[in-house]
C-alpha positions as CSV (number, residue, x, y, z in Angstrom):
1,M,0.0,0.0,0.0
2,A,1.0,3.4,-0.7
3,R,1.6,5.6,2.1
4,S,0.7,9.2,2.0
5,L,3.4,11.7,2.3
6,F,1.2,13.9,4.4
7,P,0.4,13.1,8.0
8,P,-3.2,12.3,8.7
9,R,-5.4,15.3,9.4
10,P,-6.8,15.5,12.8
11,S,-10.5,15.4,12.9
12,H,-12.2,18.4,14.3
13,R,-15.4,16.7,14.8
14,K,-16.2,15.5,18.3
15,A,-17.3,12.0,18.6
16,R,-21.0,11.7,19.3
17,V,-21.6,10.4,22.7
18,S,-24.9,8.9,23.2
19,R,-26.6,10.4,26.3
20,P,-29.7,9.0,27.7
21,R,-32.7,11.3,27.2
22,F,-34.9,11.8,30.2
23,R,-38.5,12.9,29.7
24,S,-39.7,15.6,32.1
25,Q,-41.6,13.7,34.7
26,G,-45.2,13.9,33.6
27,R,-45.0,17.5,32.2
28,N,-45.4,18.5,28.7
29,R,-45.9,21.9,27.0
30,G,-49.6,21.9,27.8
31,D,-48.8,21.6,31.5
32,H,-46.3,24.5,31.4
33,F,-48.9,26.7,29.6
34,A,-51.6,25.8,32.1
35,L,-49.3,26.8,34.9
36,W,-48.4,30.0,33.2
37,L,-52.0,30.8,32.6
38,A,-53.0,30.1,36.2
39,L,-50.2,32.5,37.4
40,V,-51.5,35.2,35.1
41,V,-55.1,34.8,36.2
42,C,-54.1,34.8,39.9
43,G,-52.0,37.9,39.4
44,G,-54.8,39.7,37.7
45,F,-57.2,38.7,40.5
46,A,-54.8,39.9,43.2
47,G,-54.3,43.2,41.3
48,T,-58.0,43.7,41.0
49,L,-58.5,43.1,44.7
50,A,-55.7,45.5,45.6
51,A,-57.2,48.2,43.4
52,L,-60.7,47.6,44.9
53,Q,-59.2,48.2,48.4
54,A,-57.4,51.3,47.2
55,G,-60.3,53.0,45.4
56,S,-63.9,52.8,44.3
57,V,-65.3,50.3,41.9
58,Q,-66.0,53.1,39.4
59,Q,-62.4,54.1,39.4
60,V,-61.3,50.5,38.8
61,A,-63.8,50.1,36.0
62,A,-62.7,53.3,34.3
63,A,-59.0,52.2,34.6
64,M,-59.7,48.7,33.3
65,P,-61.8,48.9,30.2
66,L,-62.1,45.1,30.0
67,L,-64.0,45.1,33.4
68,A,-66.2,48.0,32.3
69,G,-67.1,46.2,29.0
70,A,-66.5,47.3,25.5
71,G,-68.7,49.9,23.8
72,P,-70.7,52.6,25.6
73,A,-70.2,53.2,29.3
74,R,-72.3,51.2,31.6
75,D,-74.4,52.9,34.3
76,G,-72.4,52.0,37.4
77,L,-72.2,55.3,39.3
78,S,-74.6,56.3,42.0
79,A,-74.9,58.3,45.2
80,R,-77.5,60.0,47.3
81,F,-77.6,63.7,46.2
82,G,-78.7,66.7,48.3
83,F,-78.5,70.4,47.6
84,C,-75.2,72.2,48.0
85,H,-76.1,75.2,50.2
86,T,-72.6,76.7,50.5
87,G,-69.3,75.9,48.8
88,G,-68.4,72.4,47.7
89,G,-69.6,69.0,48.8
90,R,-69.3,65.3,48.4
91,N,-72.5,64.5,46.5
92,C,-74.8,67.5,46.0
93,V,-76.4,69.6,43.3
94,V,-75.3,73.3,42.9
95,D,-77.7,74.3,40.2
96,G,-79.4,72.8,37.1
97,D,-76.1,72.0,35.3
98,T,-73.5,71.7,38.1
99,F,-73.1,69.1,40.8
100,W,-70.5,67.5,43.1
101,F,-69.9,63.8,42.9
102,E,-67.4,62.0,45.2
103,G,-65.8,65.3,46.0
104,E,-65.3,66.4,42.3
105,K,-67.2,69.2,40.7
106,Y,-69.0,68.4,37.4
107,R,-70.7,70.6,34.7
108,V,-73.3,68.9,32.5
109,A,-71.6,69.6,29.2
110,D,-74.5,69.4,26.8
111,I,-76.9,71.9,28.3
112,D,-77.2,75.4,29.7
113,T,-79.6,76.1,32.6
114,P,-80.8,79.3,34.2
115,E,-78.5,80.9,36.8
116,T,-79.4,80.7,40.4
117,H,-76.3,82.4,42.0
118,P,-77.5,85.1,41.3
119,A,-80.5,85.0,39.1
120,R,-81.0,88.1,36.9
121,C,-84.8,88.2,37.2
122,A,-87.6,86.4,38.9
123,R,-88.3,84.2,35.9
124,E,-84.7,83.0,35.8
125,A,-84.7,82.3,39.5
126,A,-87.9,80.2,39.3
127,L,-86.6,78.2,36.3
128,G,-83.1,77.8,37.9
129,K,-84.7,76.4,41.1
130,A,-86.8,74.0,39.2
131,A,-83.8,72.9,37.0
132,T,-81.8,72.3,40.2
133,E,-84.5,70.2,41.8
134,R,-85.0,68.3,38.6
135,L,-81.3,67.5,38.2
136,R,-81.2,66.3,41.9
137,R,-84.2,64.0,41.3
138,W,-82.7,62.6,38.1
139,L,-79.4,61.8,39.8
140,N,-81.1,60.1,42.7
141,A,-83.3,58.0,40.4
142,G,-80.7,55.4,39.7
143,A,-77.3,54.5,38.4
144,F,-75.8,56.8,35.8
145,S,-72.6,57.3,33.7
146,L,-70.3,60.2,33.1
147,E,-69.2,60.4,29.5
148,S,-66.1,62.5,28.5
149,I,-66.2,65.1,25.7
150,D,-63.4,66.7,23.8
151,R,-62.4,68.9,26.8
152,D,-61.8,67.7,30.3
153,T,-62.5,70.8,32.3
154,D,-64.0,74.3,31.8
155,R,-62.4,77.6,32.8
156,Y,-63.7,77.2,36.4
157,G,-62.1,73.8,36.8
158,R,-65.4,71.8,36.6
159,R,-65.1,68.4,34.9
160,L,-67.1,68.6,31.7
161,R,-69.2,65.4,31.2
162,I,-72.4,64.3,29.5
163,V,-74.5,62.5,32.2
164,T,-76.5,59.6,30.9
165,R,-78.7,56.8,32.1
166,G,-79.4,53.9,29.7
167,G,-77.8,56.0,26.9
168,T,-80.1,59.0,27.4
169,S,-78.6,62.3,28.6
170,V,-80.0,64.1,31.6
171,G,-79.8,67.1,29.3
172,D,-82.5,65.6,27.2
173,A,-84.8,65.4,30.3
174,L,-84.1,69.0,31.3
175,V,-84.6,70.3,27.8
176,G,-87.8,68.3,27.4
177,D,-89.1,69.9,30.6
178,G,-88.2,73.4,29.4
179,L,-85.6,73.8,32.1
180,A,-82.5,73.9,29.9
181,R,-81.3,74.7,26.4
182,R,-78.8,72.8,24.3
183,W,-75.3,74.1,24.9
184,E,-74.3,76.3,21.9
185,G,-70.9,77.3,23.2
186,Y,-72.1,80.4,25.0
187,R,-74.7,81.5,27.5
188,R,-77.8,83.3,26.5
189,P,-80.0,85.4,28.9
190,W,-83.1,83.7,30.4
191,C,-84.8,87.1,31.3
């Protein structure tokens, strides 16, 4: 046999060593996914409980749209409203288009009602008093929703919201009763 003049080339390949393969003891991908899913669900539940302890249900529902449901807001807000006689309040009605709810001051954004503080004539005073009473009765009649508009607050710092129940605005009720006008971007006199 002919011998090569060149020395044999070392092999750079490692020899395959056969290793025994161990199956994970009773676990497969489905088991890992189920464990992961259980952890996610438990974490979500714990987070929701913590949020409920930290704030009201309405704040949690607003912060978590999946809990509030998709689409239009659900009527989930309610309180017992009185009249605000002086200054601010927790849950009270100032006049026909302004009220305090959970310590925040709101302006009904889609209407204009007669002034009560001060009224400019006897007719405006009577209409303003009736609008204030009607708004209080409407708010106390059941759960409602506060729907945002293109602006968050007005120049007085009141939160601008359309107040609805079952998709119908309180503004529609007040306009229908002759106690308010549709908001046109400016006030008109009632006298």
